[in-house]
C-alpha positions as CSV (number, residue, x, y, z in Angstrom):
1,M,181.7,2.5,-98.8
2,L,181.8,2.0,-95.0
3,G,183.3,-1.7,-95.3
4,L,183.9,-5.1,-96.8
5,G,183.5,-8.6,-95.0
6,V,183.4,-11.7,-96.2
7,D,183.2,-15.2,-93.9
8,V,183.4,-19.0,-95.0
9,V,182.6,-21.4,-92.4
10,E,182.4,-25.1,-92.2
11,V,178.7,-26.7,-92.9
12,S,179.6,-29.6,-90.1
13,R,180.4,-26.9,-87.2
14,F,176.3,-27.0,-87.4
15,A,175.7,-30.5,-88.0
16,R,174.8,-31.1,-84.2
17,R,174.8,-28.5,-82.1
18,D,171.8,-27.8,-79.1
19,R,169.1,-25.6,-79.1
20,R,170.7,-23.4,-76.1
21,F,174.0,-22.7,-78.9
22,L,171.6,-22.0,-81.7
23,D,169.3,-19.8,-79.6
24,R,172.2,-17.8,-78.4
25,L,173.4,-17.1,-82.0
26,F,170.0,-16.8,-83.9
27,T,166.8,-15.4,-83.7
28,P,163.7,-16.9,-83.5
29,A,162.8,-16.1,-87.4
30,E,165.8,-17.8,-88.5
31,R,165.6,-20.4,-86.4
32,R,162.5,-21.1,-88.1
33,Y,163.8,-20.7,-91.1
34,C,166.7,-22.9,-91.0
35,E,164.7,-25.5,-89.1
36,G,162.3,-25.8,-92.0
37,R,165.0,-26.6,-94.4
38,A,166.3,-30.1,-95.5
39,A,170.2,-29.3,-95.0
40,R,169.6,-27.0,-92.2
41,A,173.2,-27.3,-90.6
42,A,174.2,-25.5,-94.4
43,H,171.4,-22.6,-94.0
44,Y,172.8,-21.9,-90.6
45,A,176.5,-22.2,-91.4
46,A,175.7,-19.5,-94.2
47,R,173.8,-17.1,-91.5
48,F,176.3,-17.2,-89.0
49,A,179.1,-16.5,-91.7
50,A,176.7,-13.4,-92.8
51,K,176.9,-12.2,-89.0
52,E,180.5,-12.3,-89.0
53,A,180.6,-10.8,-92.5
54,V,178.4,-7.8,-91.3
55,L,180.6,-7.5,-88.3
56,K,184.1,-7.9,-90.3
57,A,182.8,-4.9,-92.6
58,L,181.6,-2.8,-89.6
59,G,185.4,-3.4,-88.3
60,T,184.2,-4.0,-85.0
61,G,183.9,-7.8,-83.9
62,L,181.9,-8.5,-81.1
63,T,182.5,-5.4,-78.9
64,D,180.8,-2.2,-77.7
65,G,177.8,-4.3,-76.4
66,M,177.3,-6.3,-79.9
67,R,175.7,-9.6,-79.6
68,W,175.3,-12.2,-82.6
69,R,171.3,-11.8,-82.5
70,D,171.7,-8.1,-83.4
71,V,172.3,-9.3,-87.1
72,E,169.4,-11.2,-88.4
73,V,169.5,-12.3,-91.7
74,V,165.9,-12.0,-93.4
75,R,164.3,-13.8,-96.9
76,A,161.9,-11.7,-99.1
77,A,159.5,-13.6,-100.8
78,S,161.3,-13.5,-104.0
79,G,164.2,-15.4,-102.0
80,A,166.4,-12.6,-101.6
81,V,168.4,-12.4,-98.5
82,S,169.1,-9.4,-96.5
83,V,170.0,-8.1,-93.0
84,R,168.0,-6.7,-90.1
85,L,170.2,-4.8,-87.7
86,S,169.4,-4.1,-84.2
87,G,170.7,-2.8,-81.0
88,A,174.6,-1.8,-80.7
89,V,175.4,-3.4,-84.3
90,R,172.5,-0.9,-85.7
91,R,173.5,1.8,-84.0
92,R,177.2,1.4,-85.2
93,A,176.3,1.0,-88.7
94,G,173.6,4.0,-88.5
95,R,171.4,4.8,-91.8
96,R,174.1,2.7,-94.1
97,R,172.4,0.3,-96.3
98,V,174.1,-3.3,-95.9
99,H,173.9,-5.3,-99.0
100,L,174.5,-9.0,-98.5
101,S,175.2,-12.5,-100.5
102,L,175.3,-16.1,-99.3
103,S,176.0,-19.2,-100.8
104,H,176.7,-23.1,-99.6
105,A,178.1,-26.0,-101.3
106,G,180.3,-28.9,-100.9
107,G,180.3,-28.1,-97.1
108,I,181.3,-24.7,-97.0
109,A,179.0,-21.9,-96.5
110,V,180.2,-18.1,-97.5
111,A,178.7,-14.6,-96.9
112,A,179.9,-11.6,-98.5
113,V,178.8,-8.1,-97.0
114,V,179.3,-4.5,-98.5
115,I,178.3,-1.8,-96.1
116,V,177.5,1.8,-98.3
């Protein structure tokens, strides 16, 4: 195991964010997914928690050219979530597998990541 990362986010932080802010943090596909949901703030918060959890599991934070959009939460047809890494985050993770779990309830979103 390379690392474990967990992050908890208050959904209210994403309730009234402008487009520029959201564009800086989320990929176009993540934006389309979240904007299509009734509880879009909860989905944004969970995806942000996933990005933070990946960076924690790598032990890096946003260093060495890493960007928020280098970590993208993707959803399979089955509903299972996973991450797609790119840029500096992908280089740091190498060929390791990233396992992700997301949840949100009661105004809180949480993500857990294990990198092996």
